[in-house]
C-alpha positions in Angstrom: -46.3 17.8 -57.0 -47.5 19.4 -60.7 -50.5 21.6 -60.1 -52.3 21.3 -63.6 -55.1 23.9 -64.5 -58.3 22.6 -65.7 -57.5 23.4 -69.3 -54.5 21.8 -68.9 -56.0 18.5 -67.4 -58.2 18.3 -70.7 -55.0 19.5 -73.0 -52.9 16.4 -71.5 -55.7 14.0 -71.6 -56.7 15.0 -75.3 -53.0 14.4 -76.1 -52.3 11.4 -74.8 -55.6 9.9 -76.5 -54.1 11.6 -80.0 -51.2 10.1 -79.8 -52.6 6.2 -79.1 -55.2 7.2 -81.9 -52.6 8.2 -84.5 -51.4 4.6 -83.9 -54.8 2.8 -84.9 -54.8 5.9 -87.8 -52.0 3.4 -89.6 -52.8 0.2 -87.9 -56.6 -0.1 -88.8 -56.4 0.4 -92.8 -53.0 -1.5 -92.7 -55.2 -4.4 -91.0 -57.4 -4.4 -93.5 -55.0 -4.0 -96.7 -52.0 -6.3 -95.1 -54.0 -8.3 -93.2 -57.7 -9.0 -94.9 -56.5 -8.3 -98.1 -59.1 -5.8 -98.9 -59.9 -4.0 -102.4 -60.3 -0.5 -103.3 -64.0 -0.8 -103.1 -63.5 -2.4 -99.7 -61.1 0.3 -98.2 -63.5 3.2 -99.6 -66.7 1.8 -97.5 -64.3 1.5 -94.5 -63.4 5.1 -95.0 -67.0 5.9 -95.4 -68.0 4.0 -92.2 -65.8 6.3 -90.4 -67.0 9.4 -91.6 -71.1 8.3 -91.6 -71.3 8.4 -88.1 -70.9 13.1 -88.5 -73.9 12.7 -91.2 -76.0 10.4 -89.1 -75.8 11.4 -85.3 -74.1 15.2 -85.3 -77.7 17.0 -85.3 -79.0 15.2 -82.5 -76.0 14.8 -80.2 -75.6 18.5 -80.7 -79.5 18.6 -78.4 -77.3 16.3 -76.0 -74.7 18.0 -75.4 -76.7 21.4 -74.9 -78.8 19.6 -72.7 -76.4 17.9 -70.5 -73.3 17.9 -68.7 -70.5 18.0 -70.7 -67.6 16.4 -69.1 -69.7 13.1 -68.3 -70.7 12.3 -72.0 -66.4 13.3 -73.0 -66.0 10.7 -70.3 -68.0 7.9 -71.5 -67.3 8.4 -74.8 -64.3 7.7 -73.8 -64.4 4.6 -72.2 -66.6 3.1 -75.1 -63.4 3.7 -77.3 -61.4 1.9 -75.3 -63.8 -1.0 -75.3 -64.0 -0.7 -79.3 -60.6 -0.8 -79.9 -59.5 -3.4 -77.7 -61.8 -5.6 -79.6 -59.9 -5.8 -82.7 -56.6 -7.5 -81.9 -59.5 -10.0 -79.1 -61.0 -10.9 -82.2 -58.0 -11.4 -84.7 -56.5 -13.7 -82.0 -59.5 -15.4 -82.1 -59.0 -16.0 -85.8 -63.1 -14.2 -86.3 -61.7 -10.6 -87.8 -62.7 -10.2 -91.5 -63.1 -7.2 -93.3 -67.3 -7.2 -92.6 -66.4 -7.0 -88.7 -63.6 -4.4 -88.6 -66.1 -1.7 -90.5 -68.8 -1.8 -88.3 -66.5 -1.9 -85.5 -64.3 1.4 -87.4 -68.1 2.5 -87.6 -69.2 2.7 -83.5 -65.4 4.2 -83.1 -66.0 6.6 -85.4 -69.4 7.8 -83.8 -67.8 7.5 -79.9 -65.1 9.6 -81.8 -68.3 12.3 -82.9 -69.7 12.4 -79.4 -66.2 13.1 -78.1 -65.6 15.7 -80.9 -69.4 17.6 -80.6 -69.0 17.5 -76.8 -65.1 19.1 -76.4 -65.6 22.0 -78.7 -68.4 22.6 -76.8 -67.0 22.0 -73.4 -63.3 23.8 -74.0 -65.0 27.8 -74.3 -66.4 27.2 -70.8 -63.4 26.6 -69.1 -61.0 29.5 -71.0 -61.4 33.3 -72.0 -62.8 34.0 -75.1 -59.7 35.9 -75.9 -57.8 32.8 -75.1 -59.5 30.5 -77.6 -57.1 30.0 -80.6 -54.3 30.5 -78.3 -55.9 27.1 -76.9 -57.5 25.4 -80.0 -53.1 26.1 -81.3 -51.9 24.4 -77.9 -54.6 21.6 -78.9 -53.5 21.5 -82.3 -50.0 21.4 -81.3 -50.0 17.8 -79.8 -52.4 16.6 -82.4 -49.2 17.4 -84.4 -46.7 16.2 -82.2 -48.5 12.9 -81.8 -49.1 12.6 -85.7 -44.9 12.6 -85.6 -44.7 10.0 -82.9 -47.9 8.2 -83.5 -47.0 6.9 -87.2 -43.5 6.1 -86.6 -44.3 4.4 -83.6 -46.8 2.5 -85.0 -45.3 1.4 -88.5 -42.7 0.0 -86.0 -45.4 -1.9 -84.1 -46.7 -3.0 -87.2 -43.7 -4.6 -88.1 -43.0 -5.7 -84.7 -46.3 -7.1 -83.3 -48.7 -7.0 -86.6 -51.5 -4.3 -87.3 -53.9 -5.4 -84.9 -52.3 -5.7 -81.7 -50.4 -2.5 -82.2 -54.3 -0.9 -81.3 -53.9 -1.9 -78.2 -51.8 1.3 -77.4 -54.7 3.1 -78.9 -57.0 1.8 -76.3 -55.0 2.5 -73.7 -54.6 6.1 -74.4 -58.5 6.5 -73.8 -57.6 5.4 -70.7 -55.3 8.0 -69.1 -57.5 10.9 -71.1 -60.7 9.4 -69.0 -58.5 10.0 -65.7 -57.5 13.0 -66.8 -61.1 14.3 -67.7 -62.1 13.2 -63.8 -59.3 15.2 -62.5 -60.7 18.8 -63.7 -62.0 20.9 -60.7 -64.2 23.5 -62.2 -67.9 22.7 -61.4 -69.8 22.6 -65.3 -73.3 24.3 -64.7 -76.1 21.8 -65.9 -78.8 23.6 -67.6 -81.3 25.2 -65.5 -83.9 23.1 -66.9 -83.1 20.0 -70.1 -85.2 21.4 -72.9 -88.3 20.3 -73.4 -88.7 21.6 -76.7 -88.8 18.6 -79.5 -85.7 17.4 -80.4 -86.2 18.2 -84.1 -87.2 21.8 -83.4 -83.9 22.2 -81.4 -82.3 20.6 -84.4 -84.0 23.2 -86.9 -82.5 26.5 -84.1 -78.8 24.9 -84.9 -79.1 24.6 -88.4 -81.3 28.3 -88.9 -78.9 29.9 -87.0 -75.7 28.1 -89.0 -77.5 29.2 -92.3 -78.9 32.4 -91.7 -75.4 33.4 -90.5 -73.2 34.5 -93.3 -69.6 33.5 -91.8 -70.9 30.4 -90.2 -72.3 29.4 -93.6 -69.3 30.2 -95.9 -67.4 28.3 -93.0 -69.3 25.1 -93.8 -69.3 25.0 -97.0 -65.7 25.5 -97.4 -64.7 22.9 -95.2 -67.9 20.4 -96.5 -65.6 20.8 -99.7 -62.2 20.4 -97.6 -63.6 17.0 -96.3 -64.9 15.5 -99.3 -61.7 15.9 -101.3 -60.1 14.6 -98.4 -61.9 11.5 -97.2 -61.8 10.6 -100.9 -57.6 10.8 -100.6 -57.6 9.1 -97.7 -59.7 5.9 -98.6 -57.0 5.3 -101.4 -53.8 6.7 -100.2 -52.4 3.5 -98.1 -53.4 1.1 -100.6 -51.5 3.3 -103.3 -48.5 3.8 -100.9 -48.3 -0.1 -100.2 -49.3 -1.2 -103.5 -48.6 0.9 -106.3 -45.7 2.9 -104.9 -44.3 -0.6 -102.8 -43.7 1.4 -99.6 -43.4 -1.1 -96.9 -45.5 -0.8 -93.5 -42.4 0.7 -91.8 -41.4 2.9 -94.0 -44.6 4.5 -94.5 -45.4 5.1 -90.9 -41.7 7.2 -90.9 -43.4 9.1 -93.9 -46.2 10.0 -92.3 -44.6 10.4 -88.8 -41.9 13.1 -90.4 -44.9 14.5 -92.3 -46.7 15.4 -89.7 -44.3 17.7 -88.6 -46.2 20.0 -91.4 -48.8 20.5 -88.7 -46.5 20.8 -85.6 -45.4 24.0 -87.6 -49.1 24.5 -88.5 -50.2 24.3 -85.1 -47.4 26.7 -84.1 -47.9 29.5 -86.4 -52.0 29.9 -86.8 -52.2 32.4 -84.6 -49.2 34.8 -86.2 -50.2 34.1 -89.4 -54.5 35.6 -88.2 -52.6 38.3 -87.2 -50.4 39.3 -89.9 -52.5 38.4 -92.5 -56.2 38.0 -91.1 -58.3 35.5 -90.3 -59.7 35.0 -93.9 -56.8 35.2 -95.9 -55.0 32.7 -93.5 -58.3 30.2 -94.1 -57.9 30.3 -98.1 -54.4 30.2 -97.1 -54.3 27.1 -95.6 -56.9 25.4 -97.9 -54.1 26.0 -100.9 -51.5 24.7 -99.3 -53.3 21.4 -98.6 -54.6 21.3 -101.7 -51.0 21.1 -103.1 -50.0 18.2 -100.3 -52.9 16.2 -102.3 -51.7 17.0 -105.6 -48.0 16.1 -105.5 -48.6 12.1 -104.4 -50.5 11.1 -108.6 -47.8 13.8 -109.4 -45.1 11.0 -108.9 -43.5 9.7 -111.7 -39.8 8.6 -110.2 -39.1 4.6 -108.8 -36.2 6.0 -106.9 -36.8 5.6 -103.7 -35.6 8.3 -102.2 -36.8 10.8 -104.4 -40.6 9.2 -103.6 -40.1 8.8 -100.2 -39.2 12.8 -100.3 -42.1 13.8 -102.3 -44.6 11.6 -100.5 -43.1 13.5 -97.1 -43.8 16.8 -98.5 -47.1 16.3 -99.5 -47.4 15.3 -96.0 -46.0 18.2 -94.8 -48.4 20.5 -96.8 -51.6 18.3 -95.8 -50.3 18.9 -92.3 -49.6 22.1 -92.2 -52.3 23.5 -94.2 -54.9 21.2 -92.9 -54.2 22.4 -89.0 -53.3 26.4 -89.8 -57.5 25.8 -91.6 -58.9 24.2 -88.2 -57.8 26.3 -86.3 -58.8 28.9 -87.6 -61.7 28.6 -88.8 -63.0 26.1 -85.5 -61.4 29.8 -83.2 -63.7 31.6 -85.6 -67.0 29.7 -85.4 -66.6 29.5 -81.1 -66.1 33.4 -81.2 -69.3 33.5 -83.5 -71.6 31.5 -81.6 -72.8 31.9 -77.6 -72.9 29.0 -75.3 -76.4 28.2 -75.4 -76.3 27.6 -78.9 -72.9 26.3 -79.0 -73.6 22.0 -79.2 -75.9 22.8 -81.9 -74.3 24.9 -84.1 -71.1 22.4 -84.6 -73.2 19.9 -84.8 -74.8 21.5 -87.6 -71.5 22.3 -89.1 -70.6 18.8 -88.5 -73.4 17.4 -90.5 -72.3 19.9 -93.4 -69.3 20.1 -93.6 -68.4 16.1 -93.0 -71.5 14.7 -94.1 -70.6 14.5 -97.8 -67.5 13.0 -96.0 -68.7 9.3 -96.7 -70.0 9.9 -100.1 -66.4 11.2 -101.3 -64.8 7.8 -99.6 -67.7 5.9 -101.2 -66.9 7.2 -104.7 -62.6 7.5 -104.4 -63.4 3.4 -103.4 -65.8 2.6 -106.4 -64.1 5.1 -109.5 -60.5 4.0 -107.4 -61.5 0.3 -108.5 -63.0 1.3 -112.1 -60.4 3.7 -113.3 -57.7 3.0 -111.3 -56.5 4.7 -108.1 -53.9 7.1 -109.7 -55.9 8.5 -112.4 -58.6 8.9 -109.5 -56.3 10.6 -107.7 -55.5 12.8 -110.0 -59.5 13.9 -110.1 -59.1 14.3 -106.7 -56.2 16.6 -106.0 -57.9 19.0 -108.7 -61.6 19.2 -106.5 -59.1 19.6 -103.3 -58.0 23.4 -104.5 -62.1 24.0 -104.3 -62.1 25.2 -100.6 -59.6 28.2 -101.4 -61.8 29.1 -104.3 -64.9 29.4 -102.8 -63.4 31.2 -100.0 -62.8 34.4 -102.2 -66.1 34.7 -102.8 -67.2 34.5 -99.3 -67.6 37.5 -96.6 -64.5 35.0 -94.4 -62.1 36.7 -96.8 -62.3 40.0 -95.5 -62.2 39.2 -92.0 -59.2 40.4 -90.2 -59.6 39.6 -86.7 -62.1 37.7 -84.5 -61.9 40.6 -82.2 -63.5 43.3 -85.0 -66.2 40.7 -85.4 -69.6 43.5 -85.3 -72.9 43.0 -84.0 -73.7 41.6 -87.5 -71.5 39.0 -87.8 -72.3 37.4 -84.5 -75.2 35.0 -83.6 -78.0 36.6 -81.1 
């Protein structure tokens, strides 16, 4: 019988869940576009609802994570996600699914994702040694990359066979397996000695002040906010542009996203090496530039030749996946290394509040502007802004950083 380490149990459970989630990443917007005939503005609203919980709840969740055991929170959020996802095919089968209901369900699914993500980012460092943080984040992102390769391709095929709403069932079941693996973790988690009786808003303030005062944490939050703002605007229009403007069908889109996600796998493989070769600061800048290149390729398409068109879309996905994954691994590892455990939840939450707070704004603006001036012209504007994270980082202390182990006491949070 195979014996898994505690990190491996977290890793395997999360990998299965990510595989299912990649199916829904394609199936939910396809449900909106193909089955509910959503407009660009409605797609913008739906994308906004998928990101708004980060702005609304992150700071409060950070307090919760720092005052409670973290594994039970992970388990409960996964169970809730299972139920919410299962409701989509059920409502469709009952012929009661509308775009408004799908938007609401998307909001609550995203809320559970916020809880899970902030908790696992704070839980992971308690399972491993500090010098293994980048390596373990790379493994988790490697799994995400594999899921991004297999998930959309399988999702596109499942959408063609069963229709988009019913393909979501696979994702709901994946959360069950994640729960099973989380429950098998052996390491006893120590709860805070006493639940912190300091007022919630004061605790929230401690996290925000810690982040804002530290130049590294502050710089990372701003660059990630820019990346997420333009990424969210891009995501709100991508599916509708590819399906309606470029006449790509669901199964082809799944294959494009799946093959393109090889970039994320490559990114997870090379992130640690890049950090060592060119330094973590330069790696973050390079990753931002590569991601921006991937965005600008989409509105730059002028050909109607199917093979060339598909090749450009695949290359775009490769660049976005490669750049995004290297960026995520590098900045998360840097933040986890700088932040002590007792502040981890609140600092992660404050970062998410700042870095993802602009995502719903980006999604809404993308959808509204796309409705007014056209999807293609809006994507051109978005692609210009997609290079702003790299430009910002060039003028911050992050650029000068070489290795996490070289951080001095001035950089680290006390």
